[in-house]
Residue frames as a rotation matrix with the C-alpha (Angstrom) as fourth column:
UNK 1
0.560 -0.629 0.539 16.81
-0.800 -0.579 0.156 -29.46
0.214 -0.519 -0.828 40.71
UNK 2
0.619 -0.335 0.711 17.79
-0.216 0.797 0.564 -33.03
-0.755 -0.502 0.421 41.53
UNK 3
0.798 -0.295 0.526 19.06
0.603 0.418 -0.680 -33.41
-0.020 0.860 0.511 37.99
UNK 4
0.664 -0.564 0.491 21.20
-0.257 -0.789 -0.558 -30.26
0.702 0.245 -0.669 38.35
UNK 5
0.541 -0.458 0.706 22.64
-0.793 0.000 0.609 -31.45
-0.279 -0.889 -0.363 41.68
UNK 6
0.728 -0.234 0.645 23.47
0.253 0.965 0.065 -34.78
-0.637 0.116 0.762 40.08
UNK 7
0.758 -0.459 0.463 25.27
0.443 -0.158 -0.882 -32.99
0.478 0.874 0.084 37.23
UNK 8
0.590 -0.546 0.595 27.16
-0.678 -0.735 -0.002 -30.84
0.438 -0.402 -0.804 39.75
UNK 9
0.565 -0.374 0.735 28.27
-0.487 0.568 0.663 -33.93
-0.665 -0.733 0.139 41.69
UNK 10
0.761 -0.267 0.591 29.29
0.561 0.728 -0.393 -35.67
-0.325 0.631 0.705 38.48
UNK 11
0.701 -0.495 0.513 31.24
0.166 -0.587 -0.792 -32.68
0.694 0.640 -0.329 37.32
UNK 12
0.642 -0.503 0.579 32.92
-0.766 -0.394 0.507 -32.30
-0.027 -0.769 -0.638 40.71
UNK 13
0.663 -0.380 0.645 34.19
0.095 0.897 0.431 -35.81
-0.742 -0.225 0.631 40.31
UNK 14
0.549 -0.456 0.700 35.74
0.828 0.189 -0.527 -34.75
0.109 0.870 0.482 37.00
UNK 15
-0.277 -0.745 -0.607 37.43
0.851 -0.483 0.206 -31.78
-0.447 -0.460 0.768 38.69
UNK 16
-0.404 0.238 0.883 35.21
0.492 -0.757 0.429 -29.03
0.771 0.608 0.188 37.23
UNK 17
-0.988 -0.028 -0.151 34.43
0.145 -0.501 -0.853 -26.26
-0.051 -0.865 0.499 39.66
UNK 18
-0.241 0.963 -0.120 30.88
0.874 0.162 -0.459 -25.70
-0.423 -0.215 -0.880 40.84
UNK 19
-0.059 0.165 -0.984 31.09
-0.078 -0.984 -0.161 -22.06
-0.995 0.067 0.070 39.72
UNK 20
-0.812 -0.322 -0.487 31.92
-0.497 -0.056 0.866 -23.14
-0.306 0.945 -0.114 36.20
UNK 21
-0.798 0.585 0.144 29.04
0.602 0.774 0.198 -25.64
0.004 0.244 -0.970 36.18
UNK 22
-0.006 0.828 -0.561 26.59
0.620 -0.437 -0.651 -22.95
-0.784 -0.352 -0.511 37.23
UNK 23
-0.293 -0.171 -0.941 27.84
-0.496 -0.814 0.303 -20.67
-0.817 0.555 0.154 34.44
UNK 24
-0.993 -0.073 -0.096 27.37
-0.120 0.535 0.836 -23.49
-0.010 0.842 -0.540 31.91
UNK 25
-0.491 0.871 -0.024 23.86
0.848 0.471 -0.244 -24.16
-0.202 -0.140 -0.969 33.14
UNK 26
0.039 0.463 -0.886 23.01
0.190 -0.874 -0.448 -20.46
-0.981 -0.151 -0.122 33.07
UNK 27
-0.655 -0.377 -0.655 24.32
-0.544 -0.366 0.755 -20.31
-0.525 0.851 0.035 29.50
UNK 28
-0.933 0.351 0.087 22.18
0.334 0.744 0.579 -23.22
0.138 0.568 -0.811 28.43
UNK 29
-0.140 0.910 -0.389 19.10
0.795 -0.131 -0.592 -21.60
-0.590 -0.392 -0.706 30.05
UNK 30
-0.151 0.005 -0.989 19.87
-0.280 -0.959 0.037 -18.42
-0.948 0.282 0.146 28.11
UNK 31
-0.935 -0.218 -0.280 20.16
-0.330 0.246 0.911 -20.38
-0.130 0.944 -0.302 24.86
UNK 32
-0.656 0.753 0.051 16.87
0.755 0.655 0.037 -22.14
-0.006 0.063 -0.998 25.53
UNK 33
0.020 0.665 -0.747 15.19
0.488 -0.658 -0.573 -18.83
-0.872 -0.353 -0.338 26.41
UNK 34
-0.448 -0.249 -0.859 16.48
-0.528 -0.701 0.479 -17.24
-0.721 0.668 0.183 23.22
UNK 35
-0.993 0.107 0.041 15.29
0.102 0.665 0.740 -20.21
0.052 0.739 -0.672 21.19
UNK 36
-0.295 0.941 -0.167 11.82
0.902 0.217 -0.372 -19.91
-0.314 -0.261 -0.913 22.67
UNK 37
-0.033 0.226 -0.973 11.80
0.047 -0.973 -0.228 -16.15
-0.998 -0.053 0.022 22.06
UNK 38
-0.779 -0.303 -0.549 12.74
-0.508 -0.208 0.836 -16.62
-0.367 0.930 0.008 18.38
UNK 39
-0.828 0.540 0.149 10.05
0.558 0.770 0.308 -19.29
0.052 0.338 -0.940 18.01
UNK 40
-0.003 0.851 -0.525 7.46
0.736 -0.354 -0.577 -16.85
-0.677 -0.388 -0.625 19.37
UNK 41
-0.130 -0.100 -0.986 8.66
-0.295 -0.946 0.134 -13.97
-0.947 0.309 0.094 17.20
UNK 42
-0.866 -0.293 -0.406 8.86
-0.463 0.161 0.871 -16.07
-0.190 0.943 -0.275 14.04
UNK 43
-0.656 0.682 0.323 5.55
0.584 0.729 -0.357 -17.84
-0.479 -0.045 -0.877 14.62
UNK 44
-0.806 0.439 0.397 2.82
0.163 -0.480 0.862 -16.77
0.569 0.759 0.316 12.21
UNK 45
-0.804 0.514 -0.300 0.26
0.263 -0.145 -0.954 -14.95
-0.533 -0.846 -0.018 14.36
UNK 46
-0.807 0.518 -0.282 -2.04
-0.563 -0.534 0.631 -14.18
0.177 0.668 0.723 11.42
UNK 47
-0.507 0.662 -0.552 -4.23
0.348 0.743 0.571 -17.12
0.789 0.098 -0.607 12.39
UNK 48
-0.590 0.296 -0.751 -5.03
0.754 -0.130 -0.644 -15.32
-0.289 -0.946 -0.146 15.65
UNK 49
-0.838 0.272 -0.473 -6.33
-0.343 -0.937 0.069 -12.37
-0.425 0.220 0.878 13.66
UNK 50
-0.726 0.567 -0.391 -8.79
-0.219 0.349 0.911 -14.76
0.653 0.747 -0.129 12.02
UNK 51
-0.626 0.544 -0.559 -10.60
0.779 0.469 -0.416 -15.40
0.036 -0.696 -0.717 15.30
UNK 52
-0.273 0.579 0.768 -13.74
0.336 -0.691 0.640 -13.33
0.902 0.433 -0.006 14.94
UNK 53
-0.880 0.129 0.457 -15.14
-0.446 -0.552 -0.704 -11.02
0.162 -0.824 0.543 17.52
UNK 54
-0.664 0.747 -0.015 -18.29
0.679 0.595 -0.431 -12.15
-0.313 -0.296 -0.902 19.25
UNK 55
-0.148 0.717 0.681 -21.58
0.718 -0.396 0.573 -10.63
0.681 0.573 -0.456 18.18
UNK 56
0.716 0.380 -0.586 -21.73
0.694 -0.473 0.542 -8.83
-0.071 -0.795 -0.603 21.54
UNK 57
-0.176 -0.861 -0.477 -18.31
0.586 -0.481 0.653 -7.22
-0.791 -0.165 0.589 20.95
UNK 58
-0.715 -0.045 0.698 -19.35
0.676 -0.296 0.674 -6.19
0.177 0.954 0.242 17.46
UNK 59
0.249 0.948 0.201 -22.58
0.790 -0.318 0.524 -4.69
0.561 0.028 -0.828 18.78
UNK 60
0.361 -0.182 -0.914 -20.63
0.736 -0.546 0.400 -2.41
-0.572 -0.818 -0.063 21.08
UNK 61
-0.526 -0.667 -0.528 -18.97
0.173 -0.692 0.701 -0.62
-0.833 0.277 0.480 18.18
UNK 62
-0.936 0.344 0.068 -21.54
0.028 -0.119 0.992 -1.08
0.350 0.931 0.102 15.41
UNK 63
-0.796 0.568 -0.210 -24.78
0.212 -0.063 -0.975 0.38
-0.567 -0.821 -0.071 16.66
UNK 64
-0.063 0.795 -0.603 -26.94
-0.552 -0.531 -0.643 1.67
-0.832 0.292 0.472 13.78
UNK 65
0.657 0.366 0.659 -28.31
0.327 0.650 -0.686 0.16
-0.679 0.666 0.307 10.59
UNK 66
0.910 -0.367 -0.193 -26.05
-0.382 -0.559 -0.736 2.52
0.162 0.744 -0.649 8.62
UNK 67
0.048 -0.938 0.343 -22.99
-0.970 0.038 0.239 1.24
-0.237 -0.344 -0.908 10.47
UNK 68
0.170 0.095 0.981 -24.07
-0.100 0.992 -0.079 -2.37
-0.980 -0.085 0.179 9.89
UNK 69
0.932 0.242 0.268 -24.37
0.238 0.148 -0.960 -1.80
-0.272 0.959 0.081 6.12
UNK 70
0.639 -0.763 -0.096 -20.96
-0.722 -0.553 -0.415 -0.07
0.263 0.335 -0.905 6.01
UNK 71
-0.051 -0.626 0.778 -19.38
-0.765 0.526 0.373 -2.87
-0.643 -0.576 -0.505 8.03
UNK 72
0.500 0.302 0.812 -20.82
0.216 0.864 -0.455 -5.45
-0.839 0.403 0.366 5.61
UNK 73
0.998 -0.065 0.004 -19.61
-0.016 -0.303 -0.953 -3.49
0.063 0.951 -0.303 2.58
UNK 74
0.426 -0.897 0.120 -16.09
-0.880 -0.442 -0.173 -3.07
0.208 -0.032 -0.978 4.00
UNK 75
-0.357 -0.662 0.659 -15.52
-0.874 0.486 0.014 -6.50
-0.330 -0.571 -0.752 5.51
UNK 76
-0.105 0.410 0.906 -17.73
-0.041 0.909 -0.415 -9.08
-0.994 -0.081 -0.079 3.78
UNK 77
-0.855 -0.150 -0.497 -18.15
-0.504 0.007 0.864 -10.58
-0.126 0.989 -0.081 0.36
UNK 78
0.246 0.965 0.089 -21.48
-0.817 0.256 -0.518 -11.65
-0.522 0.054 0.851 -1.15
UNK 79
-0.754 -0.458 -0.471 -21.29
-0.633 0.696 0.338 -15.29
0.173 0.553 -0.815 -2.17
UNK 80
0.354 0.913 0.203 -24.10
-0.914 0.384 -0.134 -17.71
-0.201 -0.138 0.970 -2.87
UNK 81
-0.832 -0.553 0.040 -23.58
-0.539 0.823 0.180 -21.44
-0.133 0.128 -0.983 -2.59
UNK 82
0.239 0.924 -0.300 -25.90
-0.951 0.285 0.121 -24.10
0.197 0.256 0.946 -3.89
UNK 83
0.160 0.987 -0.025 -27.55
0.604 -0.077 0.793 -25.85
0.781 -0.142 -0.609 -2.27
UNK 84
-0.044 -0.085 0.995 -28.17
-0.488 -0.868 -0.096 -23.09
0.872 -0.490 -0.004 0.25
UNK 85
-0.022 -0.061 -0.998 -27.33
0.723 0.689 -0.059 -24.06
0.691 -0.722 0.029 3.79
UNK 86
0.858 0.315 0.405 -28.23
-0.064 -0.717 0.694 -22.14
0.509 -0.622 -0.595 6.93
UNK 87
-0.106 -0.965 -0.239 -25.05
0.494 0.157 -0.855 -21.08
0.863 -0.209 0.460 8.65
UNK 88
0.438 0.171 -0.883 -24.38
0.894 -0.191 0.406 -19.94
-0.100 -0.967 -0.236 12.20
UNK 89
0.995 -0.099 0.019 -23.33
-0.099 -0.995 -0.011 -16.41
0.020 0.009 -1.000 13.01
UNK 90
0.372 -0.915 0.156 -19.87
-0.269 0.054 0.962 -17.71
-0.888 -0.400 -0.226 13.92
UNK 91
0.025 -0.332 0.943 -19.50
0.787 0.588 0.186 -19.40
-0.616 0.738 0.276 10.50
UNK 92
0.764 0.309 0.567 -20.50
0.605 -0.648 -0.463 -16.13
0.225 0.696 -0.682 8.78
UNK 93
0.899 -0.435 -0.047 -18.04
-0.359 -0.796 0.487 -14.11
-0.249 -0.421 -0.872 10.84
UNK 94
0.194 -0.862 0.469 -15.20
0.045 0.485 0.873 -16.59
-0.980 -0.149 0.133 10.24
UNK 95
0.016 -0.155 0.988 -15.71
0.906 0.420 0.051 -16.81
-0.423 0.894 0.147 6.48
UNK 96
-0.466 -0.115 -0.877 -16.38
0.019 -0.993 0.120 -13.07
-0.885 0.039 0.464 5.98
UNK 97
-0.885 0.268 -0.382 -18.83
-0.425 -0.125 0.897 -14.00
0.192 0.955 0.224 3.22
UNK 98
-0.634 0.719 0.286 -22.44
0.265 0.549 -0.793 -14.98
-0.727 -0.427 -0.538 2.84
UNK 99
-0.659 0.549 0.514 -25.64
0.580 -0.064 0.812 -14.80
0.479 0.834 -0.276 0.90
UNK 100
-0.334 0.575 0.747 -28.74
-0.308 -0.815 0.490 -12.68
0.891 -0.066 0.450 1.57
UNK 101
0.674 0.619 -0.404 -29.94
0.140 0.430 0.892 -14.97
0.726 -0.657 0.203 4.37
UNK 102
0.075 -0.759 -0.647 -26.58
0.952 0.247 -0.179 -14.85
0.296 -0.603 0.741 6.14
UNK 103
-0.799 -0.378 0.468 -26.38
0.303 -0.925 -0.230 -11.05
0.520 -0.042 0.853 5.96
UNK 104
0.032 0.897 0.441 -30.01
-0.307 -0.411 0.858 -10.67
0.951 -0.162 0.263 7.11
UNK 105
0.685 0.215 -0.697 -29.45
0.478 0.590 0.651 -12.92
0.550 -0.779 0.301 10.12
UNK 106
-0.272 -0.884 -0.381 -26.19
0.939 -0.157 -0.306 -11.21
0.210 -0.441 0.873 11.09
UNK 107
-0.682 0.095 0.725 -27.73
0.005 -0.991 0.135 -7.74
0.731 0.096 0.675 10.70
UNK 108
0.410 0.910 0.055 -30.71
-0.135 0.001 0.991 -8.77
0.902 -0.414 0.123 12.82
UNK 109
0.409 -0.322 -0.854 -28.39
0.838 0.503 0.212 -10.04
0.362 -0.802 0.475 15.58
UNK 110
-0.691 -0.723 0.020 -26.46
0.673 -0.653 -0.346 -6.75
0.263 -0.226 0.938 15.72
UNK 111
-0.502 0.567 0.653 -29.56
-0.231 -0.816 0.530 -4.57
0.834 0.115 0.540 15.56
UNK 112
0.522 0.721 -0.455 -31.37
0.223 0.400 0.889 -6.63
0.823 -0.566 0.048 18.22
UNK 113
0.066 -0.593 -0.802 -28.45
0.981 0.185 -0.055 -6.25
0.181 -0.784 0.594 20.62
UNK 114
-0.918 -0.389 0.075 -28.66
0.378 -0.917 -0.127 -2.51
0.119 -0.088 0.989 20.09
UNK 115
-0.522 0.782 -0.340 -32.38
0.352 -0.165 -0.921 -2.38
-0.777 -0.600 -0.189 20.85
UNK 116
-0.627 0.304 -0.717 -33.51
-0.722 -0.571 0.390 -1.74
-0.291 0.762 0.578 17.26
UNK 117
0.166 0.802 0.573 -36.77
-0.281 0.596 -0.752 -3.47
-0.945 -0.037 0.325 16.37
UNK 118
-0.377 -0.347 -0.859 -36.16
-0.919 0.026 0.393 -5.70
-0.114 0.938 -0.329 13.35
UNK 119
0.408 0.465 0.785 -37.16
-0.278 0.883 -0.379 -8.90
-0.870 -0.063 0.490 11.63
UNK 120
-0.805 -0.585 -0.094 -35.71
-0.322 0.299 0.899 -11.16
-0.498 0.754 -0.429 8.95
UNK 121
0.347 0.937 0.034 -38.25
-0.387 0.177 -0.905 -11.51
-0.854 0.301 0.424 6.18
UNK 122
-0.688 -0.477 0.547 -38.16
0.260 0.542 0.799 -13.58
-0.678 0.692 -0.249 3.03
UNK 123
-0.039 0.625 -0.780 -39.63
-0.726 -0.554 -0.408 -12.26
-0.687 0.550 0.475 -0.21
UNK 124
-0.279 0.051 0.959 -41.09
0.463 0.882 0.087 -14.76
-0.841 0.468 -0.270 -2.67
UNK 125
-0.519 0.005 -0.855 -41.24
-0.622 -0.689 0.373 -13.90
-0.586 0.725 0.361 -6.34
UNK 126
-0.126 0.578 -0.806 -44.15
-0.951 0.160 0.264 -15.22
0.282 0.800 0.530 -8.44
UNK 127
0.868 0.495 0.031 -44.73
-0.493 0.852 0.176 -18.94
0.061 -0.168 0.984 -8.76
UNK 128
0.251 -0.863 -0.438 -41.04
-0.223 0.388 -0.894 -19.64
0.942 0.322 -0.095 -8.84
UNK 129
0.787 -0.111 -0.606 -39.05
0.589 0.423 0.688 -20.97
0.180 -0.899 0.399 -5.96
UNK 130
-0.264 -0.846 0.462 -36.92
0.555 -0.526 -0.645 -17.86
0.789 0.086 0.609 -5.85
UNK 131
0.767 0.426 -0.480 -36.64
0.623 -0.318 0.715 -16.22
0.152 -0.847 -0.509 -2.44
UNK 132
-0.134 -0.796 0.591 -34.71
0.297 -0.601 -0.742 -13.26
0.945 0.076 0.317 -1.12
UNK 133
0.386 0.236 -0.892 -34.02
0.909 0.068 0.412 -12.57
0.158 -0.969 -0.188 2.57
UNK 134
-0.189 -0.419 0.888 -33.61
0.126 -0.907 -0.401 -9.08
0.974 0.036 0.224 4.06
UNK 135
-0.473 0.054 -0.879 -33.43
0.880 -0.013 -0.474 -7.63
-0.037 -0.998 -0.042 7.54
UNK 136
-0.055 0.548 0.835 -36.17
0.353 -0.771 0.529 -5.04
0.934 0.324 -0.151 7.88
UNK 137
-0.523 -0.198 -0.829 -36.16
0.852 -0.130 -0.507 -2.60
-0.007 -0.972 0.237 10.78
UNK 138
0.561 0.788 0.252 -38.12
0.737 -0.615 0.281 0.34
0.377 0.028 -0.926 12.08
UNK 139
-0.550 -0.679 0.487 -36.63
0.404 -0.726 -0.556 3.81
0.731 -0.110 0.673 12.48
UNK 140
-0.819 0.159 -0.551 -37.60
0.493 -0.295 -0.819 6.02
-0.293 -0.942 0.163 15.42
UNK 141
-0.725 0.556 -0.407 -40.04
-0.593 -0.804 -0.042 7.98
-0.350 0.211 0.913 13.23
UNK 142
0.091 0.815 0.572 -42.01
-0.332 0.566 -0.755 4.80
-0.939 -0.121 0.322 12.41
UNK 143
0.597 0.052 -0.801 -40.69
-0.802 0.056 -0.594 4.37
0.014 0.997 0.075 8.86
UNK 144
0.771 -0.279 0.572 -39.03
0.105 0.942 0.318 1.17
-0.628 -0.185 0.756 7.71
UNK 145
0.263 -0.750 -0.606 -35.66
-0.965 -0.201 -0.170 0.49
0.005 0.629 -0.777 6.19
UNK 146
0.943 0.012 0.334 -33.90
-0.061 0.989 0.136 -2.71
-0.329 -0.149 0.933 5.34
UNK 147
-0.071 -0.993 -0.089 -30.47
-0.798 0.003 0.602 -4.17
-0.598 0.114 -0.793 4.95
UNK 148
0.950 0.311 0.036 -30.17
-0.200 0.691 -0.695 -6.22
-0.241 0.653 0.718 1.80
UNK 149
0.601 -0.799 -0.021 -26.91
0.676 0.522 -0.521 -8.10
0.427 0.298 0.854 1.50
UNK 150
-0.284 -0.812 -0.510 -24.40
0.947 -0.321 -0.017 -5.28
-0.150 -0.487 0.860 1.97
UNK 151
-0.753 0.076 0.653 -26.64
0.229 -0.901 0.369 -2.28
0.617 0.428 0.661 1.30
UNK 152
-0.645 0.571 -0.508 -29.03
0.486 -0.206 -0.849 -0.12
-0.590 -0.795 -0.145 3.31
UNK 153
-0.619 0.551 0.559 -32.34
0.413 -0.377 0.829 1.05
0.668 0.744 0.006 1.91
UNK 154
-0.844 0.409 -0.346 -34.46
0.135 -0.462 -0.877 3.70
-0.518 -0.787 0.335 3.61
UNK 155
-0.493 0.763 0.418 -38.15
0.680 0.038 0.732 4.04
0.543 0.645 -0.537 2.88
UNK 156
-0.843 0.336 0.421 -40.80
-0.481 -0.820 -0.309 6.50
0.241 -0.463 0.853 3.88
UNK 157
-0.102 0.832 -0.545 -43.26
-0.211 0.517 0.829 3.63
0.972 0.200 0.123 4.28
UNK 158
-0.268 0.130 0.955 -44.99
-0.946 -0.221 -0.236 2.93
0.180 -0.967 0.182 7.60
UNK 159
0.690 0.450 0.567 -45.57
-0.555 0.831 0.015 -0.82
-0.465 -0.325 0.823 7.10
UNK 160
-0.255 -0.793 0.553 -43.37
-0.199 0.603 0.773 -3.81
-0.946 0.087 -0.311 6.32
UNK 161
0.165 0.393 0.905 -45.48
0.742 0.554 -0.376 -4.76
-0.650 0.734 -0.200 3.31
UNK 162
0.970 0.238 -0.048 -45.38
0.161 -0.779 -0.606 -1.27
-0.182 0.580 -0.794 1.79
UNK 163
0.376 -0.911 -0.171 -41.62
-0.690 -0.399 0.604 -0.98
-0.618 -0.109 -0.778 2.37
UNK 164
-0.314 -0.504 0.804 -40.94
0.110 0.822 0.558 -4.36
-0.943 0.264 -0.203 0.72
UNK 165
0.390 0.566 0.726 -43.24
0.786 0.206 -0.583 -3.68
-0.480 0.798 -0.364 -2.21
UNK 166
0.835 -0.133 -0.534 -41.60
-0.256 -0.953 -0.163 -0.29
-0.487 0.273 -0.829 -2.85
UNK 167
-0.051 -0.965 -0.258 -38.24
-0.859 -0.089 0.504 -1.89
-0.510 0.247 -0.824 -3.60
UNK 168
-0.933 -0.218 0.285 -39.49
-0.082 0.902 0.423 -5.28
-0.349 0.372 -0.860 -4.78
UNK 169
-0.274 0.900 -0.340 -42.61
-0.898 -0.366 -0.243 -4.70
-0.343 0.238 0.908 -6.90
UNK 170
-0.150 0.165 -0.975 -42.38
-0.656 0.720 0.224 -8.28
0.739 0.673 0.000 -8.27
UNK 171
-0.967 -0.202 0.156 -42.63
-0.244 0.551 -0.798 -9.74
0.075 -0.810 -0.582 -4.77
UNK 172
-0.244 0.922 -0.299 -45.76
-0.293 0.224 0.929 -11.86
0.925 0.314 0.215 -4.44
UNK 173
0.735 0.463 -0.494 -45.41
0.281 0.455 0.845 -13.01
0.617 -0.760 0.205 -0.84
UNK 174
-0.102 -0.733 0.673 -43.65
-0.670 -0.449 -0.590 -11.87
0.735 -0.511 -0.445 2.33
UNK 175
0.681 0.253 -0.687 -42.72
0.204 0.835 0.510 -14.63
0.703 -0.488 0.517 4.75
UNK 176
0.652 -0.535 0.538 -40.85
-0.735 -0.269 0.623 -14.83
-0.188 -0.801 -0.568 8.02
UNK 177
-0.208 -0.838 -0.504 -37.58
-0.886 0.379 -0.266 -16.73
0.414 0.391 -0.822 7.77
UNK 178
-0.686 -0.031 0.727 -38.81
-0.518 0.722 -0.459 -19.35
-0.511 -0.691 -0.511 10.26
UNK 179
0.440 0.895 0.075 -41.77
-0.500 0.313 -0.807 -20.13
-0.746 0.318 0.585 7.97
UNK 180
0.486 -0.355 -0.799 -39.36
-0.807 0.169 -0.566 -20.91
0.336 0.919 -0.204 5.13
UNK 181
-0.593 -0.799 0.102 -37.19
-0.766 0.520 -0.377 -23.14
0.248 -0.301 -0.921 7.31
UNK 182
-0.300 0.554 0.777 -40.19
-0.527 0.582 -0.619 -25.10
-0.795 -0.595 0.117 8.59
UNK 183
0.726 0.642 -0.247 -41.29
-0.531 0.296 -0.794 -25.92
-0.436 0.708 0.556 5.04
UNK 184
-0.013 -0.869 0.495 -37.76
-0.057 0.495 0.867 -27.12
-0.998 -0.017 -0.055 4.20
UNK 185
0.935 0.348 0.072 -38.18
0.075 0.004 -0.997 -26.08
-0.347 0.938 -0.022 0.58
UNK 186
-0.130 -0.923 0.363 -35.28
0.881 0.060 0.469 -26.34
-0.455 0.381 0.805 -1.82
UNK 187
0.780 0.480 -0.402 -34.95
0.336 -0.863 -0.379 -22.66
-0.528 0.161 -0.834 -2.64
UNK 188
-0.045 -0.762 0.646 -33.00
0.927 -0.273 -0.258 -20.46
0.373 0.587 0.718 -4.94
UNK 189
0.460 0.129 -0.879 -31.96
0.646 -0.728 0.231 -17.30
-0.610 -0.673 -0.418 -3.15
UNK 190
0.807 -0.158 0.568 -31.20
0.363 -0.626 -0.690 -14.07
0.465 0.764 -0.448 -5.03
């Protein structure tokens, strides 16, 4: 305000009316306001759309294993990178892509928040160092199903081992994901 008063005094000395000065200042405020408005309208807001929802927000609208698998199929891309690196849920949500471990961890997070008993298991195949992670869960009737990458598989099996062996007959060992991480093996994930 002191700056405006100073301009008014300066302009009075040059014989410009105070009313005219106020109109000029109002006009410049309008121009500045319009400039800011155009900047906001022309600014690319697509980067804001890239900010992922939190896992809690997602869990409010995606509640069942079927919905998780559909969400993965519609919004994510399967992509394996070598060497495999464990990623956070936020990294998975931001990139909209992942490998079997990423999808299993994300599925487990959503299912857990919706009260569905689940576990991320890792299947080992033969003597090779090939592993495959899935999120296995229990239905209300006691049978197991699992989310593998972007697909849902239902079984009529009543145990984790039987459910895994039904779809992966070549599987020689079933491990928990934490067991794999503790061993820090260099793995090849399917």
